[in-house]
C-alpha positions as CSV (number, residue, x, y, z in Angstrom):
1,M,110.8,82.5,97.9
2,D,111.4,78.8,98.0
3,R,111.6,78.6,94.2
4,L,114.1,81.4,94.0
5,I,116.4,79.8,96.6
6,K,116.3,76.5,94.8
7,Q,117.2,78.2,91.5
8,L,120.1,80.1,93.0
9,T,121.4,77.0,94.7
10,F,121.2,75.1,91.4
11,I,123.0,77.8,89.5
12,Y,125.7,78.0,92.2
13,L,126.3,74.3,92.0
14,I,126.4,74.3,88.2
15,I,129.0,77.1,88.2
16,T,131.1,75.2,90.7
17,Y,130.8,72.0,88.7
18,V,131.9,73.7,85.5
19,Y,135.0,75.2,87.1
20,A,135.8,71.9,88.7
21,A,135.5,70.0,85.4
22,D,137.8,72.4,83.6
23,S,141.2,70.5,83.3
24,S,143.1,73.8,83.6
25,F,142.1,73.9,87.3
26,S,144.0,71.5,89.6
27,E,141.3,71.6,92.2
28,T,137.7,72.7,92.6
29,V,137.2,76.4,92.6
30,D,134.8,77.5,95.3
31,R,133.1,80.8,94.5
32,V,132.6,81.6,98.2
33,Y,136.3,81.0,98.8
34,E,137.2,83.3,96.0
35,E,135.0,86.1,97.4
36,I,136.5,86.1,100.9
37,Q,140.1,84.9,100.1
38,L,141.9,88.3,99.8
39,I,140.1,89.8,102.8
40,A,140.8,86.8,105.0
41,I,144.5,86.8,104.0
42,E,144.7,90.5,104.8
43,K,143.3,89.7,108.2
44,G,146.1,87.2,108.8
45,V,144.5,83.9,107.8
46,P,146.9,81.9,105.6
47,D,145.7,80.8,102.2
48,S,146.7,77.2,103.0
49,F,144.2,77.3,106.0
50,L,141.5,78.7,103.7
51,K,142.0,76.0,101.0
52,K,141.9,73.2,103.5
53,T,138.7,74.6,105.1
54,F,137.0,75.1,101.7
55,S,137.9,71.6,100.5
56,N,136.1,69.9,103.4
57,E,133.5,67.3,102.3
58,N,130.9,68.6,104.8
59,I,130.3,71.9,103.2
60,E,126.6,72.2,102.5
61,I,124.1,74.8,101.3
62,H,121.1,74.5,103.6
63,S,117.8,75.5,101.8
64,V,116.1,75.7,105.1
65,I,118.2,78.7,106.2
66,P,116.7,81.2,103.8
67,E,113.3,80.0,104.9
68,R,114.2,80.6,108.5
69,F,115.3,84.2,107.7
70,A,112.0,84.7,106.0
71,R,110.1,83.8,109.2
72,P,112.2,85.0,112.1
73,Y,111.1,84.7,115.7
74,E,111.4,88.5,116.1
75,K,108.6,89.0,113.5
76,K,106.1,87.2,115.8
77,T,103.6,89.2,117.8
78,W,104.7,89.9,121.4
79,D,102.2,87.4,122.8
80,E,103.6,84.7,120.5
81,Y,107.2,85.6,121.3
82,K,106.6,85.7,125.0
83,K,105.1,82.2,125.0
84,L,108.4,80.9,123.5
85,F,110.8,82.5,126.0
86,V,109.0,83.5,129.2
87,T,107.7,80.1,130.4
88,T,107.4,78.3,133.7
89,T,109.9,75.7,132.5
90,R,112.5,78.3,131.5
91,I,112.0,80.1,134.8
92,N,112.4,76.9,136.8
93,N,115.4,75.9,134.7
94,G,116.9,79.3,135.3
95,A,116.5,78.9,139.1
96,V,118.3,75.5,138.9
97,F,121.1,77.0,136.8
98,Y,121.5,79.9,139.2
99,N,121.8,77.6,142.2
100,K,124.5,75.6,140.4
101,N,126.4,78.5,139.0
102,R,125.7,81.2,141.6
103,N,129.2,81.9,142.8
104,E,130.6,82.3,139.3
105,L,127.7,84.5,138.2
106,E,128.0,86.8,141.1
107,K,131.8,87.1,140.6
108,V,131.1,88.2,137.0
109,A,128.3,90.6,138.1
110,T,130.5,92.2,140.7
111,H,133.5,92.6,138.4
112,Y,131.4,94.3,135.6
113,G,128.9,96.0,137.8
114,I,126.0,94.3,136.0
115,D,122.7,92.8,137.3
116,P,123.4,89.0,137.5
117,F,119.8,88.2,136.7
118,L,120.1,90.1,133.4
119,V,123.1,88.0,132.4
120,L,121.1,84.9,133.5
121,S,118.1,85.9,131.5
122,I,120.1,86.4,128.3
123,I,121.6,82.9,128.8
124,G,118.1,81.6,129.2
125,V,116.7,83.3,126.1
126,E,119.8,82.6,123.9
127,S,120.5,79.0,124.6
128,N,118.1,77.9,127.4
129,Y,121.0,77.7,129.8
130,G,123.2,75.8,127.4
131,S,120.7,73.1,126.3
132,H,119.9,74.6,122.9
133,H,122.7,76.3,121.0
134,K,123.4,74.5,117.8
135,E,121.6,73.6,114.6
136,F,124.1,74.0,111.7
137,T,127.8,74.5,111.5
138,V,128.7,78.2,111.7
139,F,130.7,77.7,108.5
140,N,127.7,76.3,106.6
141,S,125.3,78.9,107.9
142,L,127.5,81.7,106.6
143,Y,128.4,79.8,103.5
144,T,124.7,79.4,102.6
145,Q,124.1,83.2,103.1
146,I,127.0,84.1,100.9
147,A,126.1,81.6,98.2
148,V,122.3,82.0,97.8
149,M,121.2,85.0,99.8
150,P,122.3,88.2,97.9
151,K,120.8,90.6,100.5
152,R,122.8,89.0,103.3
153,A,125.9,88.1,101.3
154,R,127.9,91.2,102.2
155,W,127.3,90.8,105.9
156,A,127.9,87.1,105.8
157,K,131.3,87.6,104.0
158,T,132.5,89.8,106.8
159,E,131.3,87.3,109.4
160,M,132.9,84.4,107.6
161,V,136.3,86.2,107.6
162,E,135.9,87.0,111.3
163,F,134.9,83.4,112.0
164,L,137.9,82.0,110.1
165,S,140.2,84.4,111.8
166,Y,139.0,83.2,115.2
167,C,139.4,79.6,114.2
168,Y,142.9,80.1,112.9
169,Q,144.1,82.1,115.9
170,D,142.6,79.8,118.5
171,S,143.3,76.5,116.6
172,V,139.6,75.6,116.3
173,P,138.6,73.3,113.4
174,P,136.2,75.5,111.4
175,H,133.7,72.7,110.7
176,S,133.5,71.7,114.3
177,V,131.7,74.8,115.6
178,F,127.9,74.6,115.5
179,G,125.5,77.5,116.0
180,S,122.2,79.1,114.8
181,Y,120.9,79.5,111.2
182,A,122.3,83.0,111.3
183,G,125.8,82.0,112.3
184,A,125.8,82.8,116.0
185,F,127.5,80.3,118.3
186,G,128.3,79.4,121.9
187,Y,126.0,79.6,125.0
188,G,125.8,83.4,124.5
189,Q,125.1,83.1,120.8
190,F,127.6,85.7,119.6
191,I,128.1,86.3,115.9
192,P,131.8,85.9,115.0
193,S,132.6,89.6,114.9
194,S,131.0,90.1,118.3
195,F,132.9,87.2,119.8
196,N,136.2,88.5,118.5
197,N,135.5,92.0,119.8
198,F,133.8,91.3,123.2
199,A,134.6,87.7,124.3
200,V,136.5,87.5,127.6
201,D,139.0,85.0,129.1
202,F,137.5,85.4,132.5
203,D,139.0,82.2,134.0
204,K,142.5,83.2,132.8
205,D,143.4,80.0,131.0
206,G,144.6,81.8,127.9
207,V,141.6,81.0,125.7
208,R,138.3,82.8,125.2
209,H,135.8,80.0,125.4
210,A,132.3,80.0,123.9
211,Y,131.2,77.0,125.9
212,T,132.5,77.4,129.4
213,W,130.3,79.4,131.8
214,P,132.9,81.8,133.4
215,D,133.9,83.1,130.0
216,V,130.4,83.1,128.6
217,M,128.9,85.0,131.5
218,A,131.8,87.5,131.4
219,S,131.6,88.0,127.7
220,I,127.8,88.8,127.9
221,A,128.5,91.2,130.7
222,N,131.4,92.8,128.8
223,Y,129.2,93.2,125.7
224,L,126.4,94.9,127.6
225,L,128.9,97.2,129.3
226,K,130.6,98.2,126.1
227,N,127.2,98.9,124.6
228,G,125.9,101.4,127.1
229,Y,124.9,99.4,130.2
230,P,125.0,101.7,133.2
231,K,127.6,100.1,135.4
232,N,126.4,99.6,139.0
233,D,123.1,101.3,138.2
234,Y,120.4,98.7,137.7
235,S,117.7,101.3,138.0
236,N,118.5,103.2,134.7
237,S,116.0,101.4,132.6
238,K,116.6,103.3,129.4
239,K,120.3,102.5,129.3
240,V,119.6,98.9,130.3
241,Y,117.1,98.6,127.5
242,K,119.5,100.1,125.0
243,S,122.3,97.7,125.9
244,V,120.1,94.7,125.5
245,Y,118.8,96.0,122.2
246,A,122.4,96.1,121.0
247,Y,122.6,92.4,121.7
248,N,119.6,91.7,119.4
249,H,117.9,94.6,117.5
250,S,114.4,93.5,118.4
251,D,112.0,95.1,120.8
252,N,110.4,91.7,121.4
253,Y,113.7,90.3,122.3
254,V,114.5,93.0,124.8
255,K,111.0,92.7,126.4
256,A,111.4,88.9,126.7
257,V,114.9,89.3,128.3
258,L,113.7,91.9,130.8
259,E,110.5,90.0,131.7
260,L,112.3,86.8,132.1
261,R,114.9,88.6,134.3
262,D,112.1,89.9,136.6
263,E,110.5,86.4,136.8
264,L,113.8,84.8,137.6
265,K,114.4,87.3,140.4
266,K,111.0,86.5,141.9
267,A,111.4,82.8,141.6
268,I,114.9,82.6,142.9
269,G,114.1,85.0,145.7
270,S,111.2,82.9,146.9
271,K,113.2,79.8,146.8
272,F,115.8,81.4,149.1
273,E,113.0,82.5,151.5
274,E,111.8,78.9,151.7
275,Q,115.2,77.6,152.7
């Protein structure tokens, strides 16, 4: 696997170099740019914006990204996975976060008819309440997948176009947004298409933010609701499970979110009783 990725990366760089060295080209021809150009333009992203984005000196193919895809958390056993996400530290941090953001969380939960502890738990699993949410730029994550991961290239091209559309429309510098190795970003860890389709401007400031809590909480709630969450019916466990599974297609993920939710309820409830 590692050898194949290195070979693909080398071939990609050689091709780019050959095009760049050809005197008939006034500027470096980026193969990833060529593959998404027409689709991005059709979606309303100007070619001038694309060229500027793809001429950035910080573009990089990360060899570690294919390695991470080869060993995803979701392939771990349930016991291994649980030890990563349902921990005493994460439960305690969740209680602290809840006390600090309780009013906003309850506003969102009431508005969408969703269990606030489920939203809290997803925030806890996805970004550890905002403390862990970035490793690579979203651009480089998607760029790497397109350039050297043939099995993920089609999906990554779609997400790259969605990401560039978001950046252009909201005046966000594309190389300033950091996220996961897969290309998810923000405290809710949305992939670009999910952000474009489900993100909410809950605080009504005219922008859908990926890093402000009112918008993040509401976007998570909106995503769950649009994916089958039973509004105002916390007891319908099958539909709740299905909506969380839509967020991340992994049974281990869903079990971790639901178990952390239950632990947070117990911990936060006991803290209130002590006050």
